[in-house]
Every structure is written in structure tokens, then in C-alpha cells.
A tleap script that builds the chain and sets N, CA, C and O, in Angstrom:
source leaprc.protein.ff14SB
mol = sequence {
  NMET LYS THR LEU GLU ASN GLY GLU THR LEU
  THR HIE LEU ILE SER THR SER GLN VAL LEU
  LEU ILE HIE PHE GLY SER GLY ASP CYS GLY
  PRO CYS ALA SER LEU LYS HIE LYS ILE ASP
  LEU TRP ASN THR PRO ASP SER ARG VAL ASP
  SER ILE TYR VAL PRO ILE GLU ASN PHE PRO
  GLU VAL ALA ALA SER ARG GLY ILE PHE THR
  VAL PRO THR LEU LEU VAL TYR THR GLU GLY
  LYS LEU SER ILE ARG GLU SER GLY CYS PHE
  SER LEU ASP GLY VAL PHE SER ARG ILE GLU
  ARG TYR LEU SER LEU MET ASP CALA
}
set mol.1.N position { -56.883 -129.674 -56.043 }
set mol.1.CA position { -58.139 -129.074 -56.301 }
set mol.1.C position { -59.142 -130.152 -57.073 }
set mol.1.O position { -58.765 -130.728 -58.093 }
set mol.2.N position { -60.278 -130.341 -56.568 }
set mol.2.CA position { -61.182 -131.170 -57.241 }
set mol.2.C position { -61.673 -130.568 -58.564 }
set mol.2.O position { -61.649 -129.352 -58.748 }
set mol.3.N position { -62.118 -131.436 -59.479 }
set mol.3.CA position { -62.770 -131.009 -60.711 }
set mol.3.C position { -64.304 -131.395 -60.540 }
set mol.3.O position { -64.694 -132.438 -60.014 }
set mol.4.N position { -65.106 -130.405 -61.059 }
set mol.4.CA position { -66.457 -130.511 -60.962 }
set mol.4.C position { -66.989 -131.689 -61.704 }
set mol.4.O position { -66.651 -131.871 -62.874 }
set mol.5.N position { -67.841 -132.536 -61.060 }
set mol.5.CA position { -68.421 -133.606 -61.727 }
set mol.5.C position { -69.872 -133.414 -62.221 }
set mol.5.O position { -70.263 -134.033 -63.211 }
set mol.6.N position { -70.615 -132.627 -61.596 }
set mol.6.CA position { -71.958 -132.234 -61.878 }
set mol.6.C position { -72.309 -130.899 -61.319 }
set mol.6.O position { -71.608 -130.354 -60.466 }
set mol.7.N position { -73.435 -130.357 -61.820 }
set mol.7.CA position { -73.819 -129.044 -61.388 }
set mol.7.C position { -74.323 -129.090 -60.020 }
set mol.7.O position { -74.136 -128.109 -59.301 }
set mol.8.N position { -74.964 -130.152 -59.560 }
set mol.8.CA position { -75.514 -130.255 -58.167 }
set mol.8.C position { -74.332 -130.122 -57.153 }
set mol.8.O position { -74.461 -129.520 -56.087 }
set mol.9.N position { -73.178 -130.717 -57.550 }
set mol.9.CA position { -72.022 -130.648 -56.538 }
set mol.9.C position { -71.672 -129.298 -56.271 }
set mol.9.O position { -71.416 -128.962 -55.115 }
set mol.10.N position { -71.629 -128.415 -57.290 }
set mol.10.CA position { -71.227 -127.021 -57.130 }
set mol.10.C position { -72.234 -126.310 -56.188 }
set mol.10.O position { -71.815 -125.645 -55.241 }
set mol.11.N position { -73.502 -126.439 -56.431 }
set mol.11.CA position { -74.446 -125.828 -55.483 }
set mol.11.C position { -74.316 -126.334 -54.053 }
set mol.11.O position { -74.295 -125.585 -53.076 }
set mol.12.N position { -74.229 -127.685 -54.001 }
set mol.12.CA position { -73.913 -128.212 -52.531 }
set mol.12.C position { -72.735 -127.641 -51.825 }
set mol.12.O position { -72.786 -127.272 -50.652 }
set mol.13.N position { -71.681 -127.581 -52.563 }
set mol.13.CA position { -70.334 -127.061 -52.075 }
set mol.13.C position { -70.522 -125.573 -51.594 }
set mol.13.O position { -70.083 -125.182 -50.513 }
set mol.14.N position { -71.151 -124.841 -52.406 }
set mol.14.CA position { -71.445 -123.342 -51.987 }
set mol.14.C position { -72.101 -123.291 -50.710 }
set mol.14.O position { -71.674 -122.551 -49.825 }
set mol.15.N position { -73.151 -124.054 -50.543 }
set mol.15.CA position { -74.045 -124.025 -49.384 }
set mol.15.C position { -73.425 -124.608 -48.140 }
set mol.15.O position { -73.848 -124.296 -47.026 }
set mol.16.N position { -72.340 -125.527 -48.329 }
set mol.16.CA position { -71.772 -126.208 -47.178 }
set mol.16.C position { -70.388 -125.849 -46.787 }
set mol.16.O position { -69.944 -126.207 -45.696 }
set mol.17.N position { -69.637 -125.108 -47.687 }
set mol.17.CA position { -68.235 -124.687 -47.400 }
set mol.17.C position { -68.236 -123.410 -46.700 }
set mol.17.O position { -69.018 -122.499 -46.971 }
set mol.18.N position { -67.266 -123.360 -45.713 }
set mol.18.CA position { -67.099 -122.065 -45.037 }
set mol.18.C position { -66.479 -121.061 -46.157 }
set mol.18.O position { -66.915 -119.922 -46.325 }
set mol.19.N position { -65.540 -121.556 -46.810 }
set mol.19.CA position { -64.832 -120.665 -47.987 }
set mol.19.C position { -64.586 -121.676 -48.975 }
set mol.19.O position { -63.965 -122.721 -48.783 }
set mol.20.N position { -65.195 -121.238 -50.200 }
set mol.20.CA position { -65.016 -122.016 -51.404 }
set mol.20.C position { -64.421 -121.197 -52.551 }
set mol.20.O position { -65.001 -120.172 -52.911 }
set mol.21.N position { -63.397 -121.562 -53.088 }
set mol.21.CA position { -62.811 -120.960 -54.230 }
set mol.21.C position { -63.237 -121.867 -55.520 }
set mol.21.O position { -63.068 -123.086 -55.542 }
set mol.22.N position { -63.794 -121.139 -56.564 }
set mol.22.CA position { -64.300 -121.866 -57.700 }
set mol.22.C position { -63.464 -121.283 -58.885 }
set mol.22.O position { -63.498 -120.084 -59.162 }
set mol.23.N position { -62.759 -122.137 -59.526 }
set mol.23.CA position { -61.893 -121.665 -60.670 }
set mol.23.C position { -62.593 -122.227 -62.099 }
set mol.23.O position { -62.621 -123.427 -62.372 }
set mol.24.N position { -63.103 -121.269 -62.890 }
set mol.24.CA position { -63.640 -121.656 -64.193 }
set mol.24.C position { -62.543 -121.427 -65.153 }
set mol.24.O position { -61.924 -120.367 -65.236 }
set mol.25.N position { -62.320 -122.549 -65.924 }
set mol.25.CA position { -61.240 -122.516 -66.922 }
set mol.25.C position { -61.537 -123.350 -67.957 }
set mol.25.O position { -62.592 -123.983 -67.982 }
set mol.26.N position { -60.592 -123.424 -68.939 }
set mol.26.CA position { -60.760 -124.216 -70.059 }
set mol.26.C position { -59.363 -124.989 -70.412 }
set mol.26.O position { -58.298 -124.419 -70.176 }
set mol.27.N position { -59.388 -126.214 -70.947 }
set mol.27.CA position { -58.272 -127.006 -71.220 }
set mol.27.C position { -57.328 -126.408 -72.185 }
set mol.27.O position { -56.146 -126.753 -72.151 }
set mol.28.N position { -57.775 -125.488 -73.094 }
set mol.28.CA position { -56.823 -124.881 -74.065 }
set mol.28.C position { -56.401 -123.467 -73.637 }
set mol.28.O position { -55.840 -122.721 -74.440 }
set mol.29.N position { -56.674 -123.090 -72.350 }
set mol.29.CA position { -56.151 -121.842 -71.841 }
set mol.29.C position { -54.950 -121.867 -71.049 }
set mol.29.O position { -54.998 -122.352 -69.919 }
set mol.30.N position { -53.891 -121.405 -71.506 }
set mol.30.CA position { -52.572 -121.311 -70.769 }
set mol.30.C position { -52.654 -120.660 -69.392 }
set mol.30.O position { -52.183 -121.254 -68.422 }
set mol.31.N position { -53.213 -119.501 -69.268 }
set mol.31.CA position { -53.319 -118.820 -67.900 }
set mol.31.C position { -54.098 -119.632 -66.963 }
set mol.31.O position { -53.805 -119.640 -65.768 }
set mol.32.N position { -55.189 -120.398 -67.488 }
set mol.32.CA position { -56.026 -121.159 -66.603 }
set mol.32.C position { -55.195 -122.312 -66.014 }
set mol.32.O position { -55.316 -122.613 -64.827 }
set mol.33.N position { -54.394 -122.925 -66.799 }
set mol.33.CA position { -53.440 -124.045 -66.344 }
set mol.33.C position { -52.552 -123.506 -65.262 }
set mol.33.O position { -52.369 -124.163 -64.238 }
set mol.34.N position { -51.931 -122.205 -65.470 }
set mol.34.CA position { -50.976 -121.759 -64.573 }
set mol.34.C position { -51.720 -121.416 -63.286 }
set mol.34.O position { -51.185 -121.683 -62.210 }
set mol.35.N position { -52.896 -120.854 -63.332 }
set mol.35.CA position { -53.652 -120.518 -62.098 }
set mol.35.C position { -54.052 -121.815 -61.406 }
set mol.35.O position { -54.038 -121.830 -60.175 }
set mol.36.N position { -54.350 -122.730 -61.976 }
set mol.36.CA position { -54.760 -124.009 -61.370 }
set mol.36.C position { -53.568 -124.652 -60.635 }
set mol.36.O position { -53.728 -125.223 -59.557 }
set mol.37.N position { -52.384 -124.551 -61.232 }
set mol.37.CA position { -51.131 -124.968 -60.543 }
set mol.37.C position { -50.840 -124.149 -59.343 }
set mol.37.O position { -50.429 -124.707 -58.325 }
set mol.38.N position { -51.022 -122.860 -59.385 }
set mol.38.CA position { -50.659 -121.959 -58.337 }
set mol.38.C position { -51.747 -122.118 -57.136 }
set mol.38.O position { -51.421 -121.985 -55.957 }
set mol.39.N position { -52.998 -122.402 -57.533 }
set mol.39.CA position { -53.899 -122.621 -56.463 }
set mol.39.C position { -53.638 -123.879 -55.807 }
set mol.39.O position { -53.742 -123.958 -54.583 }
set mol.40.N position { -53.304 -124.881 -56.521 }
set mol.40.CA position { -52.997 -126.122 -55.752 }
set mol.40.C position { -51.799 -125.966 -54.848 }
set mol.40.O position { -51.789 -126.532 -53.756 }
set mol.41.N position { -50.813 -125.240 -55.245 }
set mol.41.CA position { -49.648 -125.044 -54.303 }
set mol.41.C position { -50.046 -124.249 -53.184 }
set mol.41.O position { -49.522 -124.511 -52.102 }
set mol.42.N position { -50.966 -123.232 -53.264 }
set mol.42.CA position { -51.442 -122.382 -52.101 }
set mol.42.C position { -52.331 -123.165 -51.269 }
set mol.42.O position { -52.240 -123.083 -50.044 }
set mol.43.N position { -53.186 -123.921 -51.826 }
set mol.43.CA position { -54.311 -124.568 -51.044 }
set mol.43.C position { -53.910 -125.881 -50.639 }
set mol.43.O position { -54.252 -126.823 -51.354 }
set mol.44.N position { -53.245 -126.088 -49.618 }
set mol.44.CA position { -52.783 -127.403 -49.087 }
set mol.44.C position { -53.872 -128.147 -48.606 }
set mol.44.O position { -54.922 -127.559 -48.346 }
set mol.45.N position { -53.755 -129.493 -48.437 }
set mol.45.CA position { -54.788 -130.290 -47.975 }
set mol.45.C position { -55.316 -129.956 -46.577 }
set mol.45.O position { -56.451 -130.282 -46.232 }
set mol.46.N position { -54.486 -129.316 -45.801 }
set mol.46.CA position { -54.999 -129.075 -44.485 }
set mol.46.C position { -55.512 -127.544 -44.391 }
set mol.46.O position { -55.612 -126.982 -43.301 }
set mol.47.N position { -55.801 -126.969 -45.506 }
set mol.47.CA position { -56.329 -125.626 -45.654 }
set mol.47.C position { -57.777 -125.608 -45.246 }
set mol.47.O position { -58.438 -126.646 -45.296 }
set mol.48.N position { -58.288 -124.487 -44.849 }
set mol.48.CA position { -59.662 -124.312 -44.427 }
set mol.48.C position { -60.522 -123.918 -45.685 }
set mol.48.O position { -61.737 -123.741 -45.595 }
set mol.49.N position { -59.803 -123.787 -46.893 }
set mol.49.CA position { -60.476 -123.377 -48.159 }
set mol.49.C position { -60.682 -124.517 -48.980 }
set mol.49.O position { -59.740 -125.265 -49.244 }
set mol.50.N position { -62.003 -124.746 -49.470 }
set mol.50.CA position { -62.310 -125.703 -50.382 }
set mol.50.C position { -62.109 -125.193 -51.753 }
set mol.50.O position { -62.345 -124.004 -51.971 }
set mol.51.N position { -61.705 -125.953 -52.684 }
set mol.51.CA position { -61.488 -125.293 -54.133 }
set mol.51.C position { -61.999 -126.370 -55.038 }
set mol.51.O position { -61.977 -127.548 -54.683 }
set mol.52.N position { -62.479 -125.969 -56.255 }
set mol.52.CA position { -62.921 -126.734 -57.271 }
set mol.52.C position { -62.576 -126.092 -58.604 }
set mol.52.O position { -62.524 -124.871 -58.753 }
set mol.53.N position { -62.352 -126.951 -59.533 }
set mol.53.CA position { -62.125 -126.478 -60.930 }
set mol.53.C position { -63.345 -126.838 -61.770 }
set mol.53.O position { -63.862 -127.952 -61.676 }
set mol.54.N position { -63.812 -125.881 -62.603 }
set mol.54.CA position { -64.936 -126.183 -63.467 }
set mol.54.C position { -64.559 -125.982 -64.887 }
set mol.54.O position { -64.431 -124.815 -65.258 }
set mol.55.N position { -64.359 -126.957 -65.754 }
set mol.55.CA position { -63.882 -126.967 -67.098 }
set mol.55.C position { -65.206 -126.541 -67.934 }
set mol.55.O position { -66.150 -127.297 -68.165 }
set mol.56.N position { -65.109 -125.320 -68.305 }
set mol.56.CA position { -66.309 -124.653 -69.017 }
set mol.56.C position { -66.666 -125.384 -70.316 }
set mol.56.O position { -67.818 -125.353 -70.751 }
set mol.57.N position { -65.693 -126.030 -70.924 }
set mol.57.CA position { -66.089 -126.881 -72.210 }
set mol.57.C position { -67.058 -128.075 -71.802 }
set mol.57.O position { -67.868 -128.525 -72.612 }
set mol.58.N position { -66.942 -128.538 -70.584 }
set mol.58.CA position { -67.806 -129.531 -70.023 }
set mol.58.C position { -69.152 -129.194 -69.391 }
set mol.58.O position { -70.122 -129.950 -69.328 }
set mol.59.N position { -69.062 -127.886 -68.912 }
set mol.59.CA position { -70.182 -127.375 -68.218 }
set mol.59.C position { -70.458 -126.000 -68.476 }
set mol.59.O position { -70.333 -125.125 -67.620 }
set mol.60.N position { -70.890 -125.771 -69.831 }
set mol.60.CA position { -71.222 -124.432 -70.309 }
set mol.60.C position { -72.491 -123.864 -69.575 }
set mol.60.O position { -72.569 -122.669 -69.292 }
set mol.61.N position { -73.434 -124.726 -69.294 }
set mol.61.CA position { -74.618 -124.235 -68.579 }
set mol.61.C position { -74.353 -123.735 -67.205 }
set mol.61.O position { -74.985 -122.793 -66.727 }
set mol.62.N position { -73.387 -124.392 -66.554 }
set mol.62.CA position { -72.986 -123.989 -65.177 }
set mol.62.C position { -72.236 -122.708 -65.211 }
set mol.62.O position { -72.448 -121.844 -64.360 }
set mol.63.N position { -71.359 -122.550 -66.172 }
set mol.63.CA position { -70.761 -121.221 -66.243 }
set mol.63.C position { -71.587 -120.084 -66.691 }
set mol.63.O position { -71.359 -118.950 -66.269 }
set mol.64.N position { -72.596 -120.351 -67.579 }
set mol.64.CA position { -73.594 -119.352 -67.961 }
set mol.64.C position { -74.429 -118.968 -66.853 }
set mol.64.O position { -74.623 -117.778 -66.604 }
set mol.65.N position { -74.974 -119.964 -66.123 }
set mol.65.CA position { -75.793 -119.594 -64.986 }
set mol.65.C position { -75.171 -118.764 -63.905 }
set mol.65.O position { -75.906 -118.180 -63.109 }
set mol.66.N position { -73.757 -118.663 -63.813 }
set mol.66.CA position { -73.086 -117.861 -62.916 }
set mol.66.C position { -72.551 -116.567 -63.603 }
set mol.66.O position { -71.795 -115.801 -63.005 }
set mol.67.N position { -72.947 -116.362 -64.811 }
set mol.67.CA position { -72.510 -115.186 -65.554 }
set mol.67.C position { -71.097 -115.184 -65.877 }
set mol.67.O position { -70.485 -114.116 -65.898 }
set mol.68.N position { -70.462 -116.407 -66.160 }
set mol.68.CA position { -69.160 -116.646 -66.665 }
set mol.68.C position { -69.009 -116.704 -68.116 }
set mol.68.O position { -69.449 -117.670 -68.739 }
set mol.69.N position { -68.355 -115.633 -68.756 }
set mol.69.CA position { -68.319 -115.626 -70.114 }
set mol.69.C position { -66.789 -115.494 -70.693 }
set mol.69.O position { -66.498 -115.444 -71.888 }
set mol.70.N position { -65.949 -115.453 -69.682 }
set mol.70.CA position { -64.514 -115.417 -69.935 }
set mol.70.C position { -63.729 -116.203 -69.046 }
set mol.70.O position { -64.109 -116.345 -67.883 }
set mol.71.N position { -62.546 -116.797 -69.505 }
set mol.71.CA position { -61.738 -117.589 -68.603 }
set mol.71.C position { -60.207 -117.015 -68.655 }
set mol.71.O position { -59.701 -116.591 -69.694 }
set mol.72.N position { -59.603 -117.057 -67.508 }
set mol.72.CA position { -60.039 -117.620 -66.265 }
set mol.72.C position { -60.805 -116.690 -65.456 }
set mol.72.O position { -60.635 -115.475 -65.550 }
set mol.73.N position { -61.694 -117.253 -64.616 }
set mol.73.CA position { -62.640 -116.647 -63.627 }
set mol.73.C position { -62.560 -117.276 -62.430 }
set mol.73.O position { -62.694 -118.499 -62.394 }
set mol.74.N position { -62.336 -116.555 -61.297 }
set mol.74.CA position { -62.352 -117.074 -59.964 }
set mol.74.C position { -63.504 -116.448 -59.288 }
set mol.74.O position { -63.736 -115.247 -59.426 }
set mol.75.N position { -64.328 -117.327 -58.464 }
set mol.75.CA position { -65.347 -116.893 -57.701 }
set mol.75.C position { -65.009 -117.442 -56.281 }
set mol.75.O position { -64.642 -118.609 -56.146 }
set mol.76.N position { -65.138 -116.585 -55.214 }
set mol.76.CA position { -64.895 -117.051 -53.916 }
set mol.76.C position { -66.180 -116.805 -53.080 }
set mol.76.O position { -66.653 -115.682 -52.904 }
set mol.77.N position { -66.709 -117.965 -52.576 }
set mol.77.CA position { -67.848 -117.910 -51.736 }
set mol.77.C position { -67.470 -117.946 -50.226 }
set mol.77.O position { -66.683 -118.813 -49.848 }
set mol.78.N position { -67.972 -117.080 -49.374 }
set mol.78.CA position { -67.713 -117.214 -48.008 }
set mol.78.C position { -69.050 -117.403 -47.425 }
set mol.78.O position { -69.985 -116.654 -47.707 }
set mol.79.N position { -69.152 -118.384 -46.625 }
set mol.79.CA position { -70.487 -118.793 -45.912 }
set mol.79.C position { -71.692 -118.667 -46.854 }
set mol.79.O position { -72.733 -118.121 -46.487 }
set mol.80.N position { -71.521 -119.187 -48.076 }
set mol.80.CA position { -72.607 -119.236 -49.131 }
set mol.80.C position { -72.844 -117.972 -49.835 }
set mol.80.O position { -73.819 -117.878 -50.580 }
set mol.81.N position { -72.039 -116.993 -49.665 }
set mol.81.CA position { -72.141 -115.627 -50.358 }
set mol.81.C position { -70.990 -115.261 -51.199 }
set mol.81.O position { -69.842 -115.279 -50.754 }
set mol.82.N position { -71.288 -114.923 -52.434 }
set mol.82.CA position { -70.190 -114.386 -53.210 }
set mol.82.C position { -69.458 -113.234 -52.739 }
set mol.82.O position { -70.027 -112.151 -52.599 }
set mol.83.N position { -68.083 -113.417 -52.453 }
set mol.83.CA position { -67.391 -112.347 -51.821 }
set mol.83.C position { -66.231 -111.781 -52.750 }
set mol.83.O position { -65.819 -110.631 -52.591 }
set mol.84.N position { -65.730 -112.610 -53.706 }
set mol.84.CA position { -64.687 -112.210 -54.585 }
set mol.84.C position { -65.082 -112.720 -55.937 }
set mol.84.O position { -65.521 -113.864 -56.052 }
set mol.85.N position { -64.942 -111.907 -56.981 }
set mol.85.CA position { -65.216 -112.364 -58.408 }
set mol.85.C position { -64.071 -111.608 -59.279 }
set mol.85.O position { -64.072 -110.385 -59.420 }
set mol.86.N position { -63.239 -112.343 -59.766 }
set mol.86.CA position { -62.031 -111.848 -60.620 }
set mol.86.C position { -62.144 -112.621 -62.002 }
set mol.86.O position { -62.388 -113.826 -62.072 }
set mol.87.N position { -61.938 -111.792 -63.088 }
set mol.87.CA position { -61.832 -112.527 -64.410 }
set mol.87.C position { -60.821 -111.875 -65.272 }
set mol.87.O position { -60.534 -110.686 -65.134 }
set mol.88.N position { -60.257 -112.673 -66.196 }
set mol.88.CA position { -59.297 -112.203 -67.102 }
set mol.88.C position { -58.084 -111.897 -66.481 }
set mol.88.O position { -57.604 -112.805 -65.801 }
set mol.89.N position { -57.414 -110.747 -66.550 }
set mol.89.CA position { -56.092 -110.457 -65.934 }
set mol.89.C position { -56.350 -109.826 -64.440 }
set mol.89.O position { -56.985 -108.788 -64.253 }
set mol.90.N position { -55.773 -110.597 -63.441 }
set mol.90.CA position { -56.007 -110.119 -62.112 }
set mol.90.C position { -54.801 -110.685 -61.298 }
set mol.90.O position { -54.034 -111.515 -61.786 }
set mol.91.N position { -54.679 -110.217 -60.098 }
set mol.91.CA position { -53.582 -110.591 -59.065 }
set mol.91.C position { -54.095 -111.794 -58.384 }
set mol.91.O position { -55.061 -111.644 -57.636 }
set mol.92.N position { -53.593 -112.946 -58.534 }
set mol.92.CA position { -53.932 -114.220 -57.776 }
set mol.92.C position { -53.492 -113.908 -56.346 }
set mol.92.O position { -54.203 -114.245 -55.400 }
set mol.93.N position { -52.309 -113.260 -56.169 }
set mol.93.CA position { -51.780 -112.964 -54.748 }
set mol.93.C position { -52.828 -112.101 -54.050 }
set mol.93.O position { -53.038 -112.232 -52.844 }
set mol.94.N position { -53.516 -111.182 -54.837 }
set mol.94.CA position { -54.417 -110.304 -54.134 }
set mol.94.C position { -55.641 -111.205 -53.701 }
set mol.94.O position { -56.117 -111.094 -52.571 }
set mol.95.N position { -56.085 -111.999 -54.524 }
set mol.95.CA position { -57.221 -112.996 -54.083 }
set mol.95.C position { -56.848 -113.761 -52.919 }
set mol.95.O position { -57.661 -113.903 -52.006 }
set mol.96.N position { -55.608 -114.306 -52.860 }
set mol.96.CA position { -55.219 -115.152 -51.762 }
set mol.96.C position { -55.208 -114.229 -50.448 }
set mol.96.O position { -55.708 -114.636 -49.399 }
set mol.97.N position { -54.631 -113.008 -50.557 }
set mol.97.CA position { -54.582 -112.166 -49.468 }
set mol.97.C position { -55.968 -111.802 -48.888 }
set mol.97.O position { -56.171 -111.705 -47.678 }
set mol.98.N position { -56.896 -111.611 -49.831 }
set mol.98.CA position { -58.367 -111.252 -49.361 }
set mol.98.C position { -58.926 -112.577 -48.735 }
set mol.98.O position { -59.621 -112.470 -47.724 }
set mol.99.N position { -58.696 -113.715 -49.217 }
set mol.99.CA position { -59.129 -114.936 -48.522 }
set mol.99.C position { -58.637 -115.056 -47.141 }
set mol.99.O position { -59.364 -115.294 -46.177 }
set mol.100.N position { -57.260 -114.865 -47.091 }
set mol.100.CA position { -56.545 -115.050 -45.755 }
set mol.100.C position { -57.039 -114.030 -44.827 }
set mol.100.O position { -57.166 -114.318 -43.637 }
set mol.101.N position { -57.335 -112.837 -45.279 }
set mol.101.CA position { -57.808 -111.793 -44.382 }
set mol.101.C position { -59.236 -112.219 -43.814 }
set mol.101.O position { -59.536 -112.046 -42.632 }
set mol.102.N position { -60.068 -112.775 -44.730 }
set mol.102.CA position { -61.255 -113.126 -44.286 }
set mol.102.C position { -61.284 -114.209 -43.164 }
set mol.102.O position { -62.043 -114.189 -42.195 }
set mol.103.N position { -60.268 -115.234 -43.460 }
set mol.103.CA position { -59.996 -116.304 -42.473 }
set mol.103.C position { -59.572 -115.817 -41.160 }
set mol.103.O position { -60.013 -116.328 -40.131 }
set mol.104.N position { -58.671 -114.775 -41.152 }
set mol.104.CA position { -58.213 -114.135 -39.911 }
set mol.104.C position { -59.340 -113.433 -39.061 }
set mol.104.O position { -59.390 -113.485 -37.832 }
set mol.105.N position { -60.198 -112.799 -39.832 }
set mol.105.CA position { -61.365 -112.132 -39.234 }
set mol.105.C position { -62.258 -113.195 -38.577 }
set mol.105.O position { -62.757 -112.935 -37.482 }
set mol.106.N position { -62.489 -114.358 -39.163 }
set mol.106.CA position { -63.187 -115.426 -38.564 }
set mol.106.C position { -62.626 -116.012 -37.385 }
set mol.106.O position { -63.361 -116.584 -36.580 }
set mol.107.N position { -61.290 -115.917 -37.195 }
set mol.107.CA position { -60.640 -116.426 -36.093 }
set mol.107.C position { -60.608 -115.466 -34.868 }
set mol.107.O position { -60.398 -115.861 -33.721 }
set mol.108.N position { -60.830 -114.192 -35.208 }
set mol.108.CA position { -60.760 -113.145 -34.134 }
set mol.108.C position { -61.933 -113.140 -33.271 }
set mol.108.O position { -62.014 -112.333 -32.345 }
savepdb mol mol.pdb
quit
């Protein structure tokens, strides 16, 4: 998973990725680190899903502009549109299932 380097990169990725998973987290958040590891294991290099980690301590303005006020938060954009938003306590497997379902519908 890439780490955000600037705000423009995020906007560009949203508009150009077929499926983009954005993970907003913090360096001192245990669940955030666990989620990042699990996303890295799930999202292999040959996956059709792009993913990026946004450390909110480095990019508070990016988080605020997307309405992110708690971590961990996952946003999933499909073809430039927000399709999944999960914050706090949620099922990561459920998020993965929804993404995989979307990808299977695209293949049909």
C-alpha cells in the first residue's frame, strides 16, 4: 500500500483508479496498523484495486476535506464515486467482500 505524499495525488488517484481503497489512519493507532497489514495481505500487487494510506497527522486538511474525524476510516471509490465508507469498528472482511462483488459485476 502506498502512503499519500500530497493532496493532489489523492484527487488524481480517485479520478483515475477503477477501484481505490483509501485508508485514513494514525501512527499511534493500533487498529490502524492492524488494518494496514491486513489490507496489504489482501491487496496483492496483481490486484485490480489501488490502495493508499493517508496518515492524518501529516494530512489533517485532506482528512477534514473528506469528513474524516475518526480513525481508522476506509473509503472505497469505484470509478470516481464513493461507494463504501466505514469508520471505527467495522468488518474488514465485509469491505473486502463488497469490493470483490463490485469487481465480479464489472467482469460480467
